[in-house]
Z-matrix of the N, CA and C atoms (Angstrom, degrees):
N
C 1 1.453
C 2 1.527 1 108.81
N 3 1.326 2 116.38 1 151.70
C 4 1.459 3 122.26 2 179.68
C 5 1.519 4 110.22 3 -119.16
N 6 1.304 5 113.89 4 161.93
C 7 1.470 6 121.70 5 176.18
C 8 1.521 7 108.45 6 -122.56
N 9 1.330 8 115.92 7 143.30
C 10 1.454 9 121.93 8 171.68
C 11 1.520 10 106.80 9 -102.04
N 12 1.327 11 114.85 10 123.60
C 13 1.456 12 121.15 11 179.32
C 14 1.515 13 107.41 12 -108.64
N 15 1.329 14 116.20 13 121.79
C 16 1.455 15 122.14 14 176.39
C 17 1.529 16 107.02 15 -114.01
N 18 1.325 17 115.89 16 122.41
C 19 1.465 18 120.46 17 -178.77
C 20 1.518 19 108.84 18 -121.62
N 21 1.325 20 115.39 19 128.59
C 22 1.464 21 121.95 20 172.70
C 23 1.523 22 105.60 21 -101.50
N 24 1.331 23 117.02 22 117.56
C 25 1.457 24 120.55 23 -174.79
C 26 1.527 25 110.25 24 -129.05
N 27 1.330 26 115.18 25 168.23
C 28 1.467 27 119.47 26 171.30
C 29 1.524 28 107.87 27 -65.13
N 30 1.329 29 116.66 28 138.91
C 31 1.467 30 120.49 29 -176.66
C 32 1.522 31 111.93 30 -60.21
N 33 1.345 32 117.35 31 -35.79
C 34 1.465 33 119.49 32 -178.84
C 35 1.519 34 112.92 33 -71.13
N 36 1.316 35 118.09 34 -8.59
C 37 1.463 36 121.91 35 178.88
C 38 1.526 37 112.67 36 -94.10
N 39 1.325 38 117.73 37 1.77
C 40 1.471 39 119.67 38 -176.92
C 41 1.534 40 111.59 39 -60.56
N 42 1.328 41 118.82 40 -48.65
C 43 1.465 42 119.51 41 -177.60
C 44 1.525 43 112.97 42 -62.97
N 45 1.352 44 120.07 43 -45.81
C 46 1.465 45 118.41 44 175.45
C 47 1.533 46 112.92 45 -60.79
N 48 1.337 47 117.30 46 -35.89
C 49 1.463 48 120.40 47 178.43
C 50 1.530 49 110.30 48 -67.05
N 51 1.337 50 117.30 49 -44.58
C 52 1.469 51 119.98 50 178.34
C 53 1.525 52 110.70 51 -59.43
N 54 1.316 53 116.64 52 -43.24
C 55 1.466 54 120.44 53 179.53
C 56 1.528 55 110.84 54 -62.81
N 57 1.329 56 117.24 55 -44.08
C 58 1.469 57 121.20 56 179.87
C 59 1.521 58 111.29 57 -62.97
N 60 1.342 59 116.28 58 -39.89
C 61 1.472 60 119.48 59 179.30
C 62 1.522 61 110.76 60 -67.92
N 63 1.332 62 117.05 61 -41.00
C 64 1.472 63 120.30 62 178.66
C 65 1.527 64 110.33 63 -62.35
N 66 1.325 65 117.01 64 -37.45
C 67 1.469 66 120.79 65 -178.70
C 68 1.526 67 112.78 66 -65.57
N 69 1.343 68 116.97 67 -24.67
C 70 1.471 69 118.70 68 177.64
C 71 1.528 70 111.05 69 -101.96
N 72 1.333 71 117.27 70 9.90
C 73 1.458 72 121.06 71 173.63
C 74 1.512 73 116.32 72 91.03
N 75 1.321 74 117.53 73 10.71
C 76 1.465 75 120.81 74 178.12
C 77 1.526 76 108.19 75 -95.26
N 78 1.325 77 116.50 76 111.87
C 79 1.459 78 121.19 77 -176.77
C 80 1.524 79 112.27 78 -108.67
N 81 1.323 80 117.97 79 -30.62
C 82 1.461 81 121.56 80 -176.64
C 83 1.517 82 111.82 81 -87.39
N 84 1.333 83 116.62 82 109.64
C 85 1.460 84 120.62 83 176.54
C 86 1.524 85 108.77 84 -137.38
N 87 1.313 86 115.96 85 157.05
C 88 1.462 87 122.50 86 172.79
C 89 1.519 88 106.96 87 -120.95
N 90 1.330 89 116.43 88 133.44
C 91 1.462 90 121.07 89 -174.74
C 92 1.527 91 109.50 90 -123.96
N 93 1.324 92 115.98 91 136.24
C 94 1.458 93 123.01 92 177.40
C 95 1.525 94 109.31 93 -126.64
N 96 1.315 95 116.83 94 146.82
C 97 1.457 96 120.86 95 166.80
C 98 1.522 97 106.43 96 -90.40
N 99 1.320 98 117.09 97 126.56
C 100 1.463 99 121.43 98 -176.91
C 101 1.526 100 108.90 99 -132.94
N 102 1.319 101 115.89 100 169.60
C 103 1.464 102 122.40 101 173.55
C 104 1.516 103 107.83 102 -129.16
N 105 1.324 104 116.21 103 142.56
C 106 1.448 105 118.88 104 179.70
C 107 1.509 106 111.40 105 -170.37
N 108 1.322 107 114.12 106 -176.85
C 109 1.453 108 120.56 107 177.00
C 110 1.506 109 109.21 108 -151.60
N 111 1.320 110 114.88 109 159.65
C 112 1.449 111 121.21 110 177.32
C 113 1.511 112 110.35 111 -105.99
N 114 1.307 113 115.10 112 -158.33
C 115 1.462 114 120.61 113 -177.50
C 116 1.522 115 112.69 114 -64.52
N 117 1.347 116 117.44 115 -21.99
C 118 1.464 117 120.02 116 -179.79
C 119 1.517 118 112.18 117 -77.54
N 120 1.333 119 117.26 118 -4.74
C 121 1.467 120 124.35 119 175.90
C 122 1.526 121 112.64 120 61.22
N 123 1.327 122 117.42 121 40.77
C 124 1.452 123 121.09 122 176.87
C 125 1.517 124 112.05 123 92.37
N 126 1.314 125 115.91 124 -160.06
C 127 1.460 126 121.44 125 -178.08
C 128 1.517 127 109.81 126 -126.88
N 129 1.356 128 115.40 127 147.37
C 130 1.451 129 120.48 128 176.54
C 131 1.527 130 108.66 129 -108.62
N 132 1.318 131 116.74 130 131.59
C 133 1.457 132 122.39 131 -179.22
C 134 1.516 133 109.05 132 -117.71
N 135 1.331 134 115.34 133 152.14
C 136 1.459 135 121.26 134 174.75
C 137 1.516 136 108.24 135 -112.14
N 138 1.333 137 115.85 136 130.13
C 139 1.457 138 123.17 137 -178.60
C 140 1.517 139 107.73 138 -129.06
N 141 1.332 140 117.32 139 168.91
C 142 1.471 141 119.90 140 178.67
C 143 1.525 142 111.83 141 -52.68
N 144 1.308 143 116.98 142 -34.64
C 145 1.461 144 121.08 143 -178.01
C 146 1.529 145 112.54 144 -82.43
N 147 1.322 146 116.96 145 -5.70
C 148 1.459 147 119.68 146 -179.79
C 149 1.516 148 112.23 147 128.53
N 150 1.324 149 115.64 148 -165.86
C 151 1.461 150 121.10 149 -179.16
C 152 1.513 151 109.96 150 -90.81
N 153 1.327 152 115.15 151 145.86
C 154 1.460 153 120.19 152 172.52
C 155 1.519 154 108.70 153 -145.16
N 156 1.314 155 115.04 154 155.33
C 157 1.462 156 121.29 155 -176.23
C 158 1.524 157 109.98 156 -116.82
N 159 1.326 158 115.71 157 135.92
C 160 1.464 159 121.98 158 171.13
C 161 1.519 160 105.44 159 -107.35
N 162 1.331 161 116.06 160 110.36
C 163 1.467 162 117.85 161 -172.70
C 164 1.525 163 114.01 162 -95.57
N 165 1.324 164 118.86 163 -15.59
C 166 1.464 165 120.73 164 173.91
C 167 1.523 166 107.57 165 -120.25
N 168 1.320 167 115.56 166 110.63
C 169 1.459 168 121.34 167 -174.51
C 170 1.523 169 110.43 168 -96.80
N 171 1.344 170 117.56 169 144.83
C 172 1.468 171 119.58 170 177.16
C 173 1.531 172 109.87 171 -69.74
N 174 1.309 173 115.34 172 133.95
C 175 1.469 174 122.90 173 178.98
C 176 1.517 175 107.99 174 -138.24
N 177 1.305 176 116.31 175 172.94
C 178 1.460 177 122.45 176 176.01
C 179 1.524 178 108.38 177 -122.35
N 180 1.330 179 115.47 178 133.27
C 181 1.464 180 120.79 179 178.05
C 182 1.527 181 108.26 180 -108.98
N 183 1.323 182 115.64 181 131.15
C 184 1.461 183 121.94 182 178.54
C 185 1.520 184 108.20 183 -117.69
N 186 1.322 185 116.06 184 132.63
C 187 1.466 186 120.86 185 175.00
C 188 1.517 187 108.65 186 -117.05
N 189 1.315 188 115.17 187 133.66
C 190 1.462 189 122.04 188 -178.68
C 191 1.520 190 107.35 189 -138.96
N 192 1.319 191 117.49 190 136.84
C 193 1.465 192 121.48 191 172.47
C 194 1.523 193 107.42 192 -114.27
N 195 1.331 194 115.71 193 124.37
C 196 1.465 195 121.12 194 -177.21
C 197 1.521 196 109.87 195 -135.56
N 198 1.339 197 115.72 196 162.89
C 199 1.455 198 120.51 197 172.64
C 200 1.524 199 109.28 198 -64.80
N 201 1.332 200 115.79 199 151.53
C 202 1.475 201 120.47 200 178.40
C 203 1.523 202 111.88 201 -50.56
N 204 1.329 203 116.47 202 -41.58
C 205 1.460 204 121.41 203 -175.69
C 206 1.523 205 112.45 204 -63.35
N 207 1.333 206 117.44 205 -25.35
C 208 1.462 207 121.29 206 -177.56
C 209 1.527 208 113.19 207 -95.94
N 210 1.319 209 117.57 208 -5.97
C 211 1.464 210 121.65 209 -172.13
C 212 1.530 211 112.29 210 -58.45
N 213 1.322 212 117.96 211 -50.58
C 214 1.471 213 119.84 212 -176.42
C 215 1.522 214 111.36 213 -65.44
N 216 1.339 215 116.74 214 -36.13
C 217 1.468 216 120.77 215 178.83
C 218 1.532 217 110.00 216 -62.80
N 219 1.328 218 117.11 217 -40.25
C 220 1.468 219 121.33 218 179.09
C 221 1.530 220 110.40 219 -68.77
N 222 1.317 221 116.88 220 -43.59
C 223 1.465 222 120.30 221 178.60
C 224 1.530 223 110.52 222 -60.68
N 225 1.320 224 116.67 223 -43.46
C 226 1.467 225 120.05 224 178.84
C 227 1.529 226 111.18 225 -61.04
N 228 1.337 227 116.61 226 -40.95
C 229 1.472 228 120.33 227 179.33
C 230 1.528 229 110.79 228 -66.82
N 231 1.336 230 116.35 229 -39.35
C 232 1.471 231 119.98 230 178.28
C 233 1.523 232 111.15 231 -63.54
N 234 1.315 233 116.88 232 -47.96
C 235 1.463 234 120.73 233 -178.19
C 236 1.527 235 110.25 234 -63.20
N 237 1.316 236 116.94 235 -45.89
C 238 1.467 237 120.12 236 -177.61
C 239 1.527 238 112.02 237 -64.27
N 240 1.320 239 117.78 238 -37.59
C 241 1.468 240 120.05 239 -174.32
C 242 1.532 241 113.12 240 -90.12
N 243 1.324 242 118.53 241 -19.73
C 244 1.467 243 120.62 242 -176.59
C 245 1.526 244 112.84 243 -102.10
N 246 1.296 245 118.13 244 -10.68
C 247 1.468 246 121.18 245 -174.29
C 248 1.528 247 111.95 246 -77.34
N 249 1.359 248 115.62 247 133.56
C 250 1.466 249 121.10 248 169.19
C 251 1.519 250 109.53 249 -114.07
N 252 1.341 251 116.21 250 -21.20
C 253 1.456 252 121.33 251 -176.47
C 254 1.515 253 113.05 252 93.60
N 255 1.329 254 116.75 253 -3.67
C 256 1.461 255 121.42 254 179.92
C 257 1.527 256 110.92 255 -100.35
N 258 1.321 257 115.89 256 162.08
C 259 1.461 258 120.83 257 174.70
C 260 1.521 259 108.54 258 -59.02
N 261 1.332 260 116.88 259 138.08
C 262 1.460 261 120.96 260 177.68
C 263 1.510 262 113.96 261 98.62
N 264 1.340 263 118.19 262 10.74
C 265 1.467 264 120.11 263 177.90
C 266 1.523 265 111.70 264 -66.63
N 267 1.335 266 118.58 265 -23.91
C 268 1.456 267 120.81 266 175.40
C 269 1.516 268 113.68 267 114.64
N 270 1.320 269 114.95 268 -169.94
C 271 1.464 270 121.81 269 -178.13
C 272 1.522 271 109.42 270 -143.80
N 273 1.331 272 114.60 271 159.89
C 274 1.464 273 122.21 272 177.22
C 275 1.526 274 107.29 273 -123.67
N 276 1.328 275 115.79 274 131.59
C 277 1.457 276 121.98 275 177.89
C 278 1.528 277 107.82 276 -118.11
N 279 1.326 278 116.91 277 136.03
C 280 1.463 279 121.54 278 -178.80
C 281 1.519 280 108.31 279 -124.86
N 282 1.341 281 115.67 280 131.44
C 283 1.465 282 120.11 281 177.90
C 284 1.519 283 109.48 282 -139.59
N 285 1.318 284 115.90 283 159.74
C 286 1.463 285 121.71 284 179.59
C 287 1.527 286 109.99 285 -78.52
N 288 1.324 287 116.34 286 143.45
C 289 1.463 288 122.15 287 176.04
C 290 1.530 289 107.74 288 -106.61
N 291 1.318 290 115.70 289 121.74
C 292 1.461 291 120.19 290 -177.14
C 293 1.516 292 112.34 291 -78.58
N 294 1.342 293 116.81 292 -42.85
C 295 1.462 294 119.82 293 -175.52
C 296 1.527 295 108.70 294 -158.47
N 297 1.344 296 115.97 295 146.13
C 298 1.461 297 121.97 296 175.48
C 299 1.519 298 107.90 297 -127.10
N 300 1.320 299 116.71 298 129.30
C 301 1.469 300 121.30 299 -179.06
C 302 1.524 301 108.39 300 -120.95
N 303 1.345 302 116.10 301 121.93
C 304 1.459 303 120.70 302 177.66
C 305 1.526 304 107.96 303 -77.01
N 306 1.314 305 118.00 304 119.91
C 307 1.466 306 122.78 305 -174.28
C 308 1.526 307 111.46 306 -62.60
N 309 1.341 308 117.11 307 -41.81
C 310 1.471 309 121.04 308 -176.61
C 311 1.525 310 112.91 309 -59.37
N 312 1.328 311 117.30 310 -40.50
C 313 1.462 312 120.43 311 -172.88
C 314 1.526 313 114.16 312 -113.54
N 315 1.327 314 116.47 313 -16.28
C 316 1.461 315 119.69 314 -174.44
C 317 1.517 316 112.35 315 80.82
N 318 1.330 317 116.42 316 0.56
C 319 1.455 318 122.13 317 -179.07
C 320 1.531 319 110.67 318 -63.32
N 321 1.310 320 115.74 319 137.81
C 322 1.462 321 121.38 320 175.11
C 323 1.521 322 107.00 321 -99.72
N 324 1.348 323 115.11 322 122.59
C 325 1.464 324 119.72 323 -176.89
C 326 1.521 325 109.89 324 -125.19
N 327 1.316 326 114.91 325 176.88
C 328 1.465 327 118.94 326 178.93
C 329 1.514 328 111.67 327 -91.20
N 330 1.355 329 117.86 328 -18.15
C 331 1.476 330 120.16 329 176.41
C 332 1.505 331 110.94 330 -154.50
């Protein structure tokens, strides 16, 4: 069985995350530029003209499909490489993958 790991991270953490994943042998990833917010509802900034709020912040979403046995190792690498300790570091979502079909060959694989 395989797991799909979706991680929403700070965009500036993409390169350290890619390096950490490569170091543990994970090469296949899909990356999206996304916008979102957490429970803090974005960030408030103060400027000469006053305060303003940015409620949808740019983030990066990474999707990875791995064998069950590798899931915790990937999560550990994501947390270690994406963490700053500040609000907005992101979240990781894990779900089961029922089936994977390679479009080029029609082959059904586990990841």
